[in-house]
C-alpha positions in Angstrom: -6.5 0.1 8.3 -3.1 0.9 6.9 -0.1 -1.2 6.0 3.0 -1.0 8.1 5.5 1.6 6.9 2.8 3.5 5.1 4.1 5.8 2.4 1.8 8.3 0.7 2.2 8.4 -3.0 1.1 11.4 -5.0 -1.9 10.8 -7.2 -2.1 12.5 -10.6 -4.2 15.7 -10.1 -5.5 16.1 -13.6 -8.2 13.7 -14.6 -9.0 13.6 -18.3 -12.6 13.6 -19.6 -14.3 10.3 -19.9 -16.7 9.6 -22.8 -18.7 6.4 -22.0 -21.9 4.6 -21.4 -22.5 2.4 -18.4 -26.0 0.9 -17.8 -25.4 -2.0 -15.4 -22.7 -3.9 -13.6 -20.5 -5.7 -16.1 -22.7 -4.7 -19.0 -20.9 -1.9 -20.9 -17.5 -0.9 -22.1 -16.1 2.4 -20.8 -13.8 4.6 -22.7 -11.1 6.2 -20.7 -8.7 9.0 -20.1 -8.0 10.9 -23.2 -11.1 12.5 -24.9 -11.8 11.2 -28.3 -10.6 7.7 -27.8 -12.7 5.0 -29.6 -13.2 1.5 -28.5 -10.0 -0.3 -29.5 -10.0 -3.1 -32.1 -8.8 -5.7 -29.6 -12.0 -5.2 -27.5 -14.1 -6.7 -30.4 -12.0 -9.7 -31.3 -11.4 -11.9 -28.2 -10.7 -15.6 -28.7 -11.4 -18.6 -26.4 -8.7 -21.1 -25.5 -10.4 -23.7 -27.7 -12.2 -23.2 -31.0 -14.3 -26.0 -32.4 -14.1 -26.8 -36.1 -16.6 -24.8 -38.2 -17.6 -22.8 -35.1 -19.3 -19.5 -36.0 -18.7 -16.3 -34.2 -15.3 -17.2 -32.8 -14.5 -13.5 -32.3 -16.0 -12.2 -29.1 -16.8 -8.8 -27.6 -15.1 -7.7 -24.4 -18.4 -6.3 -23.0 -20.1 -9.7 -23.5 -17.2 -11.6 -22.0 -17.1 -9.3 -19.0 -20.8 -10.0 -18.4 -20.3 -13.7 -18.9 -17.5 -13.9 -16.4 -19.1 -11.4 -13.9 -16.1 -9.1 -14.2 -17.0 -5.5 -13.3 -13.9 -3.8 -14.4 -10.7 -4.2 -16.5 -7.8 -1.9 -17.2 -5.4 -2.4 -20.1 -2.1 -0.8 -21.1 -0.3 -2.0 -24.3 3.4 -1.6 -25.2 4.3 -1.4 -28.9 7.6 -0.1 -30.3 9.0 0.6 -26.8 6.1 2.9 -26.0 2.8 2.7 -24.2 0.5 3.1 -27.1 -2.9 2.3 -25.6 -4.4 2.7 -22.1 -8.1 1.9 -21.6 -10.5 1.3 -18.8 -13.6 -0.9 -19.2 -16.5 -1.3 -16.9 -16.9 0.0 -13.4 -15.1 -0.2 -10.0 -18.1 -1.7 -8.2 -21.9 -1.7 -8.4 -23.1 1.9 -8.8 -19.4 2.9 -8.7 -17.1 5.0 -10.8 -16.1 4.1 -14.3 -12.7 2.3 -14.6 -10.2 4.7 -16.1 -6.6 4.2 -17.0 -5.4 5.5 -13.6 -7.9 3.4 -11.5 -6.0 1.5 -8.8 -6.1 -2.3 -8.5 -4.3 -4.8 -6.3 -1.4 -6.1 -8.4 -1.4 -9.3 -6.3 1.6 -11.5 -7.2 2.8 -9.1 -9.9 4.2 -7.5 -6.8 6.9 -10.2 -6.8 8.8 -9.2 -10.0 8.7 -5.6 -8.7 10.2 -6.8 -5.4 12.7 -8.9 -7.3 13.8 -6.0 -9.5 14.4 -3.9 -6.3 16.5 -6.8 -4.9 18.5 -7.1 -8.1 19.2 -3.3 -8.0 20.6 -3.8 -4.4 22.7 -6.7 -5.8 24.1 -4.3 -8.4 24.9 -1.8 -5.7 26.8 -4.4 -3.7 24.3 -4.5 -0.7 23.1 -8.0 -1.5 24.5 -11.2 -2.9 22.6 -13.6 -5.1 24.5 -16.7 -4.0 25.3 -16.1 -0.3 23.6 -18.2 2.5 20.8 -16.0 3.6 20.8 -17.5 7.0 24.3 -16.2 7.5 23.2 -12.7 6.2 20.0 -12.4 8.2 20.2 -10.9 11.7 16.7 -10.6 13.2 15.3 -14.0 12.1 16.6 -17.2 10.7 15.1 -19.9 8.4 14.3 -22.8 10.8 16.8 -25.6 10.8 16.1 -28.5 8.6 18.0 -31.6 7.3 17.2 -30.4 3.8 19.6 -27.6 4.4 22.7 -29.8 4.9 25.0 -28.8 2.1 22.3 -26.8 0.3 22.0 -23.3 1.7 19.1 -21.0 0.9 20.2 -18.1 -1.4 18.5 -15.0 -2.8 18.8 -16.6 -6.3 16.8 -19.6 -5.0 14.2 -17.3 -3.4 13.6 -15.1 -6.4 13.3 -18.2 -8.7 11.0 -20.1 -6.2 13.6 -22.9 -5.8 14.8 -22.2 -2.3 12.8 -25.0 -0.7 10.6 -22.6 1.2 6.8 -22.7 1.9 4.1 -21.5 2.1 3.0 -20.7 -1.4 0.6 -17.9 -0.9 -1.4 -15.8 1.6 -5.1 -15.0 1.8 -5.0 -11.5 3.2 -7.0 -10.1 6.2 -10.4 -8.6 6.4 -10.8 -4.9 7.3 -10.7 -4.6 11.1 -8.6 -7.6 11.7 -5.3 -7.1 13.6 -2.5 -7.2 11.1 0.7 -9.2 11.9 4.2 -7.9 11.7 6.6 -9.4 9.2 8.3 -11.5 12.0 4.9 -12.8 13.2 4.1 -13.9 9.6 7.5 -15.5 9.1 7.0 -17.4 12.4 3.3 -18.2 11.8 2.2 -16.9 15.2 -0.9 -14.8 16.0 -2.3 -12.6 14.7 -0.7 -14.2 11.6 -2.2 -17.3 10.1 -0.5 -20.5 11.2 1.6 -20.8 8.0 5.2 -20.3 9.2 8.0 -20.0 6.6 10.0 -23.3 6.6 11.9 -25.6 4.4 9.9 -28.3 2.6 12.4 -29.7 0.2 16.1 -29.6 -0.7 16.9 -26.1 -2.0 17.7 -26.1 -5.7 16.3 -29.6 -6.3 12.9 -28.3 -7.7 10.8 -25.2 -7.7 7.5 -24.5 -5.9 5.7 -21.2 -5.9 6.7 -19.5 -2.7 5.3 -16.3 -1.4 6.9 -17.1 1.9 10.3 -17.0 0.3 9.7 -13.5 -0.9 9.0 -12.4 2.7 12.5 -13.7 3.6 13.9 -11.6 0.7 11.9 -8.7 2.1 13.5 -9.0 5.5 17.0 -9.4 4.0 16.5 -6.3 1.9 15.4 -4.1 4.8 18.2 -5.3 7.0 20.9 -4.8 4.4 19.6 -1.4 3.1 18.6 -0.1 6.5 15.3 1.1 5.1 11.7 0.1 5.1 10.6 -2.2 2.3 8.2 0.3 0.7 10.9 2.9 0.8 13.3 0.6 -1.0 10.9 -0.3 -3.7 9.8 3.4 -4.0 13.4 4.5 -4.6 14.7 1.6 -6.5 11.7 0.8 -8.8 8.7 3.0 -8.6 10.5 6.4 -9.1 13.0 5.2 -11.8 10.2 3.5 -13.7 7.8 6.4 -13.5 5.2 4.4 -11.6 3.6 7.6 -10.2 0.3 6.0 -9.0 1.8 2.9 -7.3 2.6 2.1 -3.8 2.0 -0.1 -0.7 -0.2 2.2 1.2 -3.8 1.1 1.4 -6.0 3.7 -0.5 -7.8 6.1 1.8 -11.6 6.3 2.1 -11.6 9.6 0.2 -9.7 8.0 -2.7 -12.1 5.0 -3.2 -13.8 6.4 -6.2 -10.6 5.8 -8.1 -10.1 2.3 -6.6 -11.5 -0.9 -8.2 -13.1 -3.0 -5.4 -12.5 -6.7 -5.6 -15.3 -9.2 -6.5 -15.6 -12.9 -5.9 -16.6 -15.4 -8.5 -20.3 -15.0 -8.1 -20.0 -11.3 -8.8 -20.5 -10.0 -5.3 -18.0 -7.5 -3.8 -15.4 -8.5 -1.3 -16.6 -7.2 2.1 -14.9 -3.8 2.7 -13.9 -3.8 -1.0 -10.7 -5.8 -0.6 -8.5 -7.8 1.7 -5.5 -6.3 3.3 -2.1 -7.9 2.6 0.7 -7.1 5.1 2.9 -9.6 3.2 4.4 -6.7 1.2 6.9 -8.4 -1.1 4.5 -11.2 -2.0 1.2 -9.5 -2.8 0.7 -6.0 -1.6 1.3 -3.5 -4.4 -1.5 -1.2 -5.5 -1.0 -0.1 -9.1 -2.5 0.7 -12.4 -2.2 -1.0 -15.8 -0.1 1.9 -17.2 2.2 1.9 -14.2 2.8 -1.9 -14.6 3.4 -1.3 -18.3 5.9 1.4 -17.3 7.6 -1.1 -15.1 7.7 -3.5 -18.0 9.4 -0.9 -20.2 12.0 -0.3 -17.5 12.7 -4.0 -17.3 12.9 -4.5 -21.1 15.2 -1.6 -21.3 17.7 -3.5 -19.1 17.3 -6.7 -21.1 17.8 -4.8 -24.3 21.0 -3.2 -22.8 19.8 0.3 -23.6 21.5 3.4 -22.3 20.7 4.4 -18.7 19.2 0.9 -17.9 18.5 0.3 -14.2 20.5 -3.0 -14.1 23.9 -4.1 -15.4 23.7 -6.2 -18.6 25.0 -9.4 -16.8 22.4 -9.2 -14.1 19.6 -8.2 -16.5 20.4 -11.3 -18.6 20.1 -13.5 -15.5 16.8 -11.8 -14.6 15.3 -12.9 -17.9 16.8 -16.4 -18.1 15.2 -19.4 -16.6 16.8 -20.5 -13.3 14.5 -23.3 -12.2 11.8 -24.6 -14.5 10.2 -21.6 -16.2 11.2 -19.3 -13.3 13.8 -16.7 -13.7 14.8 -14.1 -11.0 11.3 -12.7 -10.4 9.6 -13.7 -13.7 8.1 -16.6 -15.6 10.0 -17.0 -19.0 9.2 -18.8 -22.2 9.5 -18.8 -26.0 12.5 -18.4 -28.2 13.9 -15.8 -30.6 11.5 -12.9 -31.2 8.9 -14.9 -29.3 11.0 -14.9 -26.1 8.9 -13.4 -23.4 8.8 -13.0 -19.6 6.1 -11.7 -17.2 4.0 -12.7 -14.2 0.4 -13.2 -13.2 -1.3 -12.2 -10.0 -4.4 -13.3 -8.0 -5.5 -11.9 -4.7 -9.0 -12.2 -3.3 -11.2 -10.4 -5.8 -8.4 -9.5 -8.2 -6.5 -10.8 -11.2 -3.6 -9.2 -13.1 -1.1 -10.1 -15.8 2.1 -8.5 -17.2 3.7 -10.0 -20.3 6.8 -8.6 -22.2 8.5 -9.4 -25.5 12.0 -7.7 -25.3 13.1 -8.6 -28.8 10.2 -6.6 -30.3 9.7 -4.3 -27.3 6.0 -5.2 -27.0 3.8 -6.3 -24.2 0.7 -5.6 -22.1 -0.5 -5.1 -18.6 -4.0 -6.1 -17.6 -5.7 -5.7 -14.3 -9.2 -6.8 -13.3 -11.3 -6.7 -10.2 -12.7 -10.3 -10.1 -11.7 -13.8 -9.1 -13.2 -14.9 -12.4 -11.0 -12.7 -14.6 -8.2 -15.1 -15.4 -9.8 -16.7 -18.5 -11.0 -13.3 -19.6 -7.5 -11.9 -19.3 -6.3 -14.8 -21.5 -8.9 -14.0 -24.1 -7.9 -10.4 -24.1 -4.2 -11.3 -24.5 -5.0 -13.4 -27.6 -6.9 -10.5 -29.1 -4.1 -8.1 -28.3 -1.6 -10.5 -29.9 -3.7 -10.5 -33.0 -4.1 -6.8 -33.1 -0.5 -5.8 -32.5 1.1 -8.8 -34.4 3.0 -10.2 -31.4 5.7 -12.7 -32.3 3.8 -15.3 -30.2 0.4 -15.7 -31.9 -1.2 -17.3 -28.8 -3.2 -19.5 -31.1 -6.4 -21.1 -29.9 -6.5 -24.9 -30.0 -8.8 -26.2 -32.7 -10.8 -29.4 -31.8 -13.6 -31.4 -33.3 -16.8 -31.4 -31.3 -18.5 -34.7 -30.6 -22.2 -35.1 -29.8 -23.1 -35.7 -26.2 -24.3 -39.3 -25.6 -26.0 -41.2 -22.9 -22.7 -43.0 -22.4 -20.8 -39.8 -21.9 -23.4 -38.5 -19.4 -23.2 -41.7 -17.4 -19.4 -41.7 -17.5 -18.7 -38.1 -16.5 -21.6 -36.7 -14.4 -20.9 -36.5 -10.7 -19.0 -34.7 -8.0 -15.3 -34.9 -7.7 -12.6 -33.9 -5.2 -8.9 -33.3 -5.9 -6.7 -35.8 -4.3 -3.5 -33.8 -4.4 -4.6 -30.2 -3.9 -5.5 -29.3 -0.4 -8.2 -26.8 0.6 -10.1 -26.9 -2.8 -13.8 -27.7 -2.6 -15.2 -30.5 -4.8 -16.5 -29.6 -8.2 -19.4 -31.0 -10.2 -19.8 -32.1 -13.8 -23.5 -31.7 -14.7 -25.2 -32.7 -18.0 -26.7 -29.5 -19.5 -28.3 -30.7 -22.6 -27.7 -29.4 -26.1 -24.6 -31.5 -26.3 -22.9 -29.9 -23.3 -22.0 -30.3 -19.7 -21.5 -27.7 -17.0 -18.3 -27.5 -14.9 -19.5 -26.1 -11.6 -16.8 -25.0 -9.1 -19.4 -24.3 -6.4 -18.4 -20.7 -5.8 -20.2 -19.0 -8.6 -17.7 -20.0 -11.3 -19.1 -22.3 -14.0 -18.3 -22.9 -17.6 -19.5 -25.3 -20.4 -17.8 -28.6 -21.2 -18.2 -30.5 -24.4 -17.4 -34.0 -25.5 -14.4 -34.5 -27.8 -11.8 -37.1 -28.4 -9.8 -35.6 -25.5 -12.6 -36.4 -23.1 -14.5 -33.3 -22.0 -13.2 -29.9 -23.1 -14.0 -26.4 -21.7 -13.4 -23.9 -24.6 -13.5 -20.9 -22.3 -10.4 -21.6 -20.2 -9.0 -24.7 -21.9 -10.1 -27.3 -19.3 -9.5 -30.9 -20.3 -11.2 -33.7 -18.2 -10.0 -37.2 -18.9 -11.0 -40.5 -17.3 -8.2 -42.5 -15.7 -10.3 -45.5 -14.4 -12.3 -47.6 -14.8 -12.0 -48.4 -18.5 -15.8 -48.4 -18.9 -18.8 -47.2 -17.0 -19.0 -44.2 -14.6 -15.6 -42.6 -13.9 -14.1 -43.0 -10.5 -10.8 -41.3 -11.1 -10.3 -38.4 -13.6 -7.7 -35.8 -14.3 -8.2 -32.1 -14.6 -5.8 -29.9 -16.6 -5.7 -26.8 -18.7 -4.2 -26.3 -22.2 -0.8 -24.7 -21.6 -0.8 -25.5 -17.9 1.9 -27.3 -15.9 0.2 -30.7 -15.7 -2.9 -32.7 -14.7 -4.4 -32.9 -11.2 -6.1 -36.1 -10.2 -9.6 -36.1 -8.8 -11.8 -38.8 -7.4 -15.6 -39.2 -7.4 -16.7 -38.2 -3.9 -20.3 -39.3 -4.0 -22.0 -42.4 -5.4 -23.8 -42.4 -8.7 -27.6 -41.9 -8.3 
C-alpha cells in the first residue's frame, strides 16, 4: 500500500562492496559501503547511562549491546569538521535478511518533524507563510475546532512548530498493511478510517508546550494550501534536493526494494507484521531515510545557523530555528547546551524503529543514528556517548557515577511488585522482580527488561538511567513510587496495582 501523493525517489545505482561477517540475528557487526573500512573505534567503547564506582569493563562493544537489546540493525553517520566523515551499517535488516549498509532505508519517525519544519521555514522566507498569523484565518479547507482556550490566544505556525500551540494528539501509531488509510482531513477530524484522535485544542496556546504530532498535520495542511503543491513535493523541493538527501522520501518502499529496507522489530525481537506500519501522517512521522541523508540534512541546517554562503534560510530565521521558543523546543528542534556545547536535534520512535539526529553548530559536529527496534533508544544513547568520546564533542555526555549498595531483604520487600502509572494513559503495568546477585529486574511486559540495583537514590537502572524512588509509605512495601530517567523531563508517579504476596 502506498502513501497518498506518492513520489518515486531515485535510489543510488552503484552499491559498494561489503566486507562483513553475520552469523545470527543481532549477533555480529557489519562493515558497510566503502571497501576496506574497519570497525570504527566508537563501536568498541559504548558507555551506559550509569557507571558504578570501581565497575570493571565500563567500555562496551556494539555487537554485544545490539544482542542485549535485541536490535537487529543500526546505521550511523557522523559529522566532523562540517563533513560526513563516517558512515557505517551494523547488523541486519531482518532475520535472514540483508546486511545493513549506509544506504539502508529506515523510518525516520519523528525526525520527520524537523525536516517538515525546515520546509515550512523556507516557505516563510519566501513569503508564502507567516510565523505569527492566526492559522485559522489562513486555513481554507479545514479549521481548528472552536475552543474557549483560543479567546485572545490564536494558534500560529510558530506555536505549532515549537509544540506550544495547545494542540493534541501527541502521536500516531500507524496502520498495518492492508488497512484502509485515512486522508489528511479524516485524520484531522478523527473520523474513520482514521483513529478517533481528532486534532483539537487542549490548553491555552503559548501557555505551555506538549508534544504534538497533530499540530504538525495542521502545518502540513497549511503548507499545501499556501504553496498549491502536495506535501511530499514541497519537502522534496525545499529540503531533500537542496540538502542532497538522494535516498529519502515519503513513498513506501516497493516490494522489490525490500532488501535495502530495514524492517521494524518490537521489543521482544520479533518483526513488525509486514515489516513496518504505514504512517499517512506525513509531516509527523512518515519520512523514509538513511543515516547519511539525515546527516546531510543536519549539515544543511548547521550551514544556516553558521550563516555560511548559500545557506537555505535567512540568518534571522535560522537563529529563531535554533533558539528555544517553548521549554527546550525551538522551531522544529530540541535545543540545549551553551557556547560550544550548544546543540539541537530530534529523536524519533515509530513502531519498530528509533532514530536520533544531534548537531553542534559551533564546532560543526554531529551524528545521525537509525535503528530498527523499539528497544534501540538506550542503545542509541550508549552509541552517542561513545561517539562523543571518539570525536571529542564539546558535550562529553558523561555517565553518572553512583555507589552500588548490596541488595537486602528490606529492599526486596519494599520494591518488588507490579505498578501502574497514574498519569500516563495507555501504558501497561510494569514489574520490579528480585533477581538475586544484588539486583532486580525491571520488566515492562513487552519483551523489554533491564537490571535495577539498589543505591542511595533508590533503585537505579544503569542501562538507560532509570531511577525508582519510594514516595509512600515511609517504611514497608512501597505503595506509591516515582519513575524517572537521568536527563529526562521529570518523574512519573506509579501505584502498586496488586497486593503483596
